[in-house]
C-alpha positions as a printed NumPy array, in Angstrom:
array([[  0.   ,   0.   ,   0.   ],
       [  1.454,   3.314,  -1.093],
       [  1.864,   5.934,   1.619],
       [  3.126,   8.754,  -0.623],
       [  1.252,  12.022,  -0.377],
       [ -0.47 ,  13.385,  -3.517],
       [  1.345,  16.13 ,  -5.422],
       [  0.198,  19.61 ,  -4.541],
       [  0.228,  22.387,  -7.085],
       [  2.203,  25.376,  -5.833],
       [  0.508,  28.788,  -5.884],
       [  1.288,  30.964,  -8.901],
       [  2.794,  33.612,  -6.591],
       [  5.523,  31.142,  -5.618],
       [  6.424,  30.558,  -9.254],
       [  6.486,  34.321,  -9.849],
       [  8.768,  34.888,  -6.887],
       [ 11.056,  32.083,  -8.011],
       [ 11.206,  33.436, -11.57 ],
       [ 11.911,  36.92 , -10.261],
       [ 14.807,  35.702,  -8.149],
       [ 16.188,  33.632, -11.017],
       [ 16.181,  36.67 , -13.31 ],
       [ 17.648,  38.879, -10.564],
       [ 14.793,  41.385, -10.976],
       [ 14.013,  44.115,  -8.465],
       [ 11.024,  46.351,  -7.823],
       [ 11.474,  50.062,  -8.328],
       [ 11.557,  51.668,  -4.869],
       [  8.825,  54.272,  -5.542],
       [  7.151,  53.347,  -8.827],
       [  5.954,  49.878,  -7.858],
       [  2.342,  50.149,  -6.695],
       [  0.758,  47.151,  -5.013],
       [ -2.595,  47.92 ,  -6.639],
       [ -1.1  ,  48.339, -10.114],
       [ -2.27 ,  46.049, -12.896],
       [  0.576,  46.379, -15.411],
       [  4.259,  45.633, -14.862],
       [  6.81 ,  47.367, -17.068],
       [ 10.198,  45.718, -17.158],
       [ 13.293,  47.512, -18.345],
       [ 16.571,  45.759, -17.734],
       [ 16.42 ,  44.277, -14.254],
       [ 13.877,  46.774, -12.891],
       [ 10.129,  46.282, -12.532],
       [  7.642,  49.167, -12.495],
       [  4.137,  48.199, -11.387],
       [  1.731,  50.873, -12.582],
       [ -1.912,  51.494, -13.414],
       [ -3.188,  50.821, -16.918],
       [ -5.769,  53.603, -16.71 ],
       [ -3.192,  56.231, -15.718],
       [ -0.876,  55.457, -18.629],
       [ -3.681,  55.013, -21.153],
       [ -5.125,  58.416, -20.25 ],
       [ -2.117,  60.37 , -21.51 ],
       [ -1.356,  59.075, -25.   ],
       [ -2.478,  56.701, -27.735],
       [  0.952,  55.086, -27.778],
       [  0.821,  54.233, -24.077],
       [ -2.783,  53.063, -24.426],
       [ -1.72 ,  50.617, -27.13 ],
       [  1.316,  49.544, -25.105],
       [ -0.712,  48.446, -22.069],
       [ -3.8  ,  47.135, -23.89 ],
       [ -4.338,  43.52 , -22.769],
       [ -4.376,  40.918, -25.522],
       [ -4.893,  37.176, -25.645],
       [ -1.704,  35.458, -24.617],
       [ -0.02 ,  38.559, -23.199],
       [  2.866,  37.669, -20.831],
       [  1.934,  37.724, -17.158],
       [  3.868,  38.305, -13.973],
       [  2.331,  38.382, -10.486],
       [ -1.158,  38.318, -11.987],
       [ -0.372,  41.452, -13.993],
       [  0.237,  42.04 , -17.662],
       [  3.991,  42.16 , -18.301],
       [  5.454,  44.595, -20.852],
       [  9.169,  44.338, -21.581],
       [ 10.706,  47.622, -22.758],
       [ 14.007,  48.331, -24.47 ],
       [ 14.294,  51.831, -22.992],
       [ 16.847,  52.733, -20.358],
       [ 15.693,  52.379, -16.763],
       [ 16.341,  56.054, -16.026],
       [ 14.298,  57.177, -19.046],
       [ 11.237,  55.166, -18.004],
       [ 11.678,  56.293, -14.416],
       [ 11.569,  60.009, -15.268],
       [  8.646,  59.492, -17.666],
       [  6.561,  57.678, -15.059],
       [  7.461,  60.216, -12.372],
       [  6.266,  62.997, -14.67 ],
       [  3.012,  61.188, -15.451],
       [  2.235,  60.501, -11.794],
       [  3.19 ,  64.075, -10.827],
       [  0.495,  65.515, -13.063],
       [  2.52 ,  65.886, -16.286],
       [  4.55 ,  68.761, -14.837],
       [  7.995,  69.543, -16.217],
       [  9.669,  70.92 , -13.109],
       [ 13.121,  71.777, -14.431],
       [ 13.999,  75.43 , -13.795],
       [ 16.974,  75.289, -16.145],
       [ 19.134,  72.705, -17.907],
       [ 22.502,  71.718, -16.439],
       [ 24.776,  68.706, -16.655],
       [ 23.31 ,  67.617, -13.314],
       [ 19.769,  67.197, -14.615],
       [ 20.675,  66.539, -18.252],
       [ 20.193,  62.731, -17.963],
       [ 16.631,  63.301, -16.723],
       [ 15.873,  66.054, -19.262],
       [ 17.214,  64.062, -22.201],
       [ 15.503,  60.874, -21.02 ],
       [ 12.177,  62.657, -20.72 ],
       [ 12.492,  64.15 , -24.196],
       [ 13.242,  60.711, -25.649],
       [ 10.313,  59.012, -23.933],
       [  7.841,  61.859, -24.456],
       [  8.68 ,  61.696, -28.163],
       [  8.517,  57.91 , -28.406],
       [  5.316,  57.517, -26.383],
       [  3.47 ,  60.58 , -27.645],
       [  3.376,  62.734, -24.506],
       [  2.749,  65.877, -26.526],
       [  2.283,  68.278, -23.629],
       [  5.481,  67.166, -21.914],
       [  7.447,  67.374, -25.16 ],
       [  6.144,  70.898, -25.84 ],
       [  7.066,  72.039, -22.326],
       [ 10.565,  70.651, -22.768],
       [ 11.051,  72.458, -26.071],
       [ 10.028,  75.733, -24.426],
       [ 12.632,  75.032, -21.748],
       [ 15.259,  74.414, -24.448],
       [ 14.335,  77.706, -26.137],
       [ 14.819,  79.558, -22.836],
       [ 18.185,  77.929, -22.307],
       [ 19.345,  78.564, -25.88 ],
       [ 17.383,  81.643, -27.068],
       [ 16.472,  81.816, -30.73 ],
       [ 16.085,  85.604, -31.062],
       [ 19.016,  87.993, -30.996],
       [ 17.476,  90.18 , -28.294],
       [ 16.827,  87.232, -25.965],
       [ 20.26 ,  85.764, -26.673],
       [ 22.102,  89.008, -25.845],
       [ 20.036,  89.463, -22.707],
       [ 20.901,  85.968, -21.489],
       [ 24.584,  86.383, -22.344],
       [ 24.764,  89.716, -20.516],
       [ 23.082,  88.363, -17.392],
       [ 25.551,  87.621, -14.58 ],
       [ 26.228,  83.936, -14.093],
       [ 27.854,  82.583, -10.929],
       [ 31.356,  81.252, -11.554],
       [ 30.412,  77.852, -10.169],
       [ 27.646,  77.577, -12.782],
       [ 30.036,  77.696, -15.743],
       [ 30.979,  74.038, -15.334],
       [ 27.309,  73.021, -15.295],
       [ 26.536,  74.155, -18.842],
       [ 25.475,  71.312, -21.137],
       [ 27.705,  71.045, -24.177],
       [ 25.865,  72.195, -27.341],
       [ 27.   ,  69.131, -29.312],
       [ 25.153,  66.869, -26.87 ],
       [ 21.989,  68.908, -27.302],
       [ 22.263,  68.853, -31.096],
       [ 22.673,  65.066, -31.032],
       [ 19.587,  64.702, -28.801],
       [ 17.455,  66.905, -31.062],
       [ 18.499,  64.813, -34.055],
       [ 17.751,  61.593, -32.173],
       [ 14.246,  62.764, -31.272],
       [ 13.434,  64.137, -34.717],
       [ 13.293,  67.812, -33.717],
       [ 14.171,  69.986, -36.71 ],
       [ 13.776,  73.441, -35.172],
       [ 16.136,  75.429, -37.384],
       [ 16.255,  78.474, -35.095],
       [ 17.103,  76.375, -32.025],
       [ 19.68 ,  74.335, -33.928],
       [ 21.241,  77.53 , -35.294],
       [ 21.702,  78.885, -31.761],
       [ 23.271,  75.601, -30.693],
       [ 25.626,  75.452, -33.673],
       [ 26.7  ,  79.016, -32.944],
       [ 27.197,  78.147, -29.269],
       [ 29.306,  75.179, -30.328],
       [ 31.395,  77.397, -32.62 ],
       [ 32.342,  79.532, -29.618],
       [ 33.793,  76.466, -27.886],
       [ 35.898,  75.2  , -30.795],
       [ 38.706,  77.447, -31.996],
       [ 40.621,  75.305, -34.473],
       [ 40.336,  71.905, -36.113],
       [ 42.816,  69.153, -36.696],
       [ 42.641,  66.811, -39.676],
       [ 40.203,  65.181, -39.356],
       [ 38.067,  67.382, -37.074],
       [ 37.654,  65.205, -34.012],
       [ 37.764,  65.473, -30.256],
       [ 35.502,  65.528, -27.224],
       [ 33.785,  68.738, -28.357],
       [ 32.555,  67.229, -31.622],
       [ 32.215,  63.512, -30.866],
       [ 28.4  ,  63.566, -30.37 ],
       [ 27.787,  65.048, -33.836],
       [ 26.681,  62.892, -36.749],
       [ 28.994,  63.073, -39.794],
       [ 26.574,  65.334, -41.711],
       [ 26.339,  67.764, -38.799],
       [ 30.102,  67.706, -38.327],
       [ 30.578,  68.691, -41.972],
       [ 28.033,  71.511, -41.851],
       [ 29.563,  72.721, -38.593],
       [ 33.093,  72.953, -40.006],
       [ 31.855,  74.728, -43.134],
       [ 29.641,  77.039, -41.075],
       [ 32.407,  78.103, -38.703],
       [ 34.642,  79.052, -41.623],
       [ 31.849,  81.057, -43.251],
       [ 30.853,  82.759, -40.005],
       [ 34.359,  83.902, -39.133],
       [ 35.003,  85.079, -42.673],
       [ 31.828,  87.171, -42.612],
       [ 32.821,  88.697, -39.299],
       [ 36.324,  89.527, -40.516],
       [ 34.887,  91.272, -43.547],
       [ 32.377,  93.38 , -41.647],
       [ 34.345,  94.194, -38.501],
       [ 38.056,  94.075, -39.173],
       [ 38.186,  96.967, -41.64 ],
       [ 37.466, 100.717, -41.445],
       [ 33.814, 101.688, -41.56 ],
       [ 33.535, 103.326, -44.972],
       [ 30.01 , 102.161, -45.758],
       [ 28.04 , 103.432, -42.78 ],
       [ 26.159, 106.092, -44.693],
       [ 26.467, 109.843, -44.322],
       [ 28.85 , 111.134, -41.633],
       [ 29.303, 114.875, -41.129],
       [ 32.802, 116.174, -41.93 ],
       [ 33.295, 117.222, -38.31 ],
       [ 32.323, 113.75 , -37.124],
       [ 34.546, 112.048, -39.716],
       [ 37.673, 113.082, -37.817],
       [ 36.271, 111.589, -34.618],
       [ 35.316, 108.435, -36.514],
       [ 38.89 , 107.929, -37.723],
       [ 40.298, 108.589, -34.263],
       [ 37.761, 106.378, -32.553],
       [ 38.264, 103.569, -35.054],
       [ 42.022, 103.56 , -34.508],
       [ 42.1  , 104.022, -30.743],
       [ 38.724, 102.706, -29.639],
       [ 37.124, 100.175, -31.947],
       [ 40.316,  98.401, -33.011],
       [ 41.454,  98.307, -29.389],
       [ 38.14 ,  96.67 , -28.437],
       [ 38.344,  94.134, -31.281],
       [ 41.972,  93.18 , -30.725],
       [ 41.509,  92.777, -26.977],
       [ 38.526,  90.474, -27.115],
       [ 39.18 ,  87.081, -25.605],
       [ 38.807,  85.324, -28.962],
       [ 39.283,  87.535, -31.979],
       [ 36.971,  85.672, -34.358],
       [ 35.313,  83.073, -32.136],
       [ 32.375,  85.142, -30.833],
       [ 31.289,  87.487, -33.634],
       [ 27.853,  88.296, -32.222],
       [ 29.309,  89.256, -28.846],
       [ 32.23 ,  91.086, -30.457],
       [ 29.923,  93.217, -32.6  ],
       [ 28.046,  94.133, -29.428],
       [ 31.35 ,  95.267, -27.93 ],
       [ 32.272,  97.251, -31.073],
       [ 29.191,  99.441, -30.592],
       [ 30.271, 100.494, -27.096],
       [ 32.911, 103.121, -28.093],
       [ 30.386, 104.851, -30.351],
       [ 27.793, 104.892, -27.574],
       [ 30.295, 106.396, -25.119],
       [ 31.79 , 109.061, -27.406],
       [ 30.57 , 112.637, -26.85 ],
       [ 32.231, 114.026, -29.991],
       [ 29.642, 112.809, -32.49 ],
       [ 26.491, 114.691, -33.281],
       [ 23.384, 112.663, -32.3  ],
       [ 22.588, 111.792, -35.909],
       [ 26.042, 110.43 , -36.773],
       [ 26.264, 108.475, -33.513],
       [ 22.938, 106.792, -34.183],
       [ 23.937, 106.162, -37.791],
       [ 27.107, 104.351, -36.721],
       [ 25.366, 102.323, -34.028],
       [ 22.6  , 101.363, -36.451],
       [ 25.227, 100.2  , -38.937],
       [ 26.615,  97.669, -36.47 ],
       [ 23.124,  96.738, -35.298],
       [ 22.302,  95.815, -38.882],
       [ 25.486,  93.774, -39.313],
       [ 24.79 ,  91.932, -36.086],
       [ 21.119,  91.211, -36.874],
       [ 21.93 ,  90.096, -40.398],
       [ 24.576,  87.699, -39.129],
       [ 22.201,  86.281, -36.513],
       [ 19.259,  85.928, -38.888],
       [ 21.446,  84.111, -41.418],
       [ 22.842,  81.691, -38.842],
       [ 20.681,  78.754, -39.974],
       [ 21.807,  79.301, -43.569],
       [ 25.437,  79.738, -42.526],
       [ 25.41 ,  76.306, -40.863],
       [ 23.515,  74.634, -43.7  ],
       [ 20.346,  74.018, -41.694],
       [ 17.854,  75.438, -44.2  ]])
C-alpha cells in the first residue's frame, strides 16, 4: 500500500517569486504600486503601474498596455518588456504621476540625464504636452532671437555655474535623435558650439565634436569658416560704408576707429570666435563718445546693429540648416 502524499500544485505567486529571483529582478523603490495592474520591465527593474493612468495620456501608451490574448503575465499582472533605459522610463513615469509637470527650472549637466531621457520618452510615447514644455525650456536655455540671446549672455552667471553648462554638441545630437528639426534652435546651438571650438585638426575630431553625426560635423566645419570670414569682412576693416557722416564727425570716426574700436576688437578674448558678442562690444565706443552729433552716432550704431542682426538671422543658412 502506497503511503506517498499526492502532489500539490504550488501557488502561482511562488512561481512568480522564483522566476523573479532567477532573473535577478528588483522592484522600483517608488514606482511599484501594489494595486497596479501592469508591470513594465526595463533591464532588471520592474515598475508596477496602473493601466488607466498610462492610457489616459497618449495613444501610444494606451496601445502599449492594452491587454491581448496570450499577453505575458507576472504576479497576476500584464507584463510589458521595454528596451528603454531604466532612467528614461523612471523620469517618464514620475512625470506622469506628478500631473505631467515639467519641473526643471533650467538645464545643467546635473539634470541633463533626466531632461534628455524625458524628451526621448515623451517623443517615443506621444506625450505631446510634456514634449512641448521641454522644447520651451530648451528655447529659454538657448534663445532663438538675438534680443533674448544678448540678454541671457549679458546676465551675470555665478562662476560655479560655468561648469554646469550642457555642451551644445550633446543637445544637437539629442534633437536629431528625437526628430526635432527646429532650425532656429539648432542655429543657436551650432553658434554656441562654434564659440567652444577654436581650431580643427585633420580630421576634425575630439571631445567637443564627438556627439555630432557626420553630416552635422561637416556643416559645422563649413559654417564656422563662413561665419568667421563674414565677421572679418564686416568688422576688421574701417567703416567706410556706414552712410552719411558729417565732416566734423569724420575726424572723430577715424580717431575712434584707430584708438577705440580696433582696441576693443583686438583685446577680445577670442578675436573671431564670438562674432555676435564682439559686434556688441564694437558698438560700445560709439555709444560712449561725446564728440559725435546725435545723428552720426545713431547712424554708426545702427550700422553695427544691422550687421549683427543680419549675421544672426542668417545663422541657420550659414550652418547649412535650411
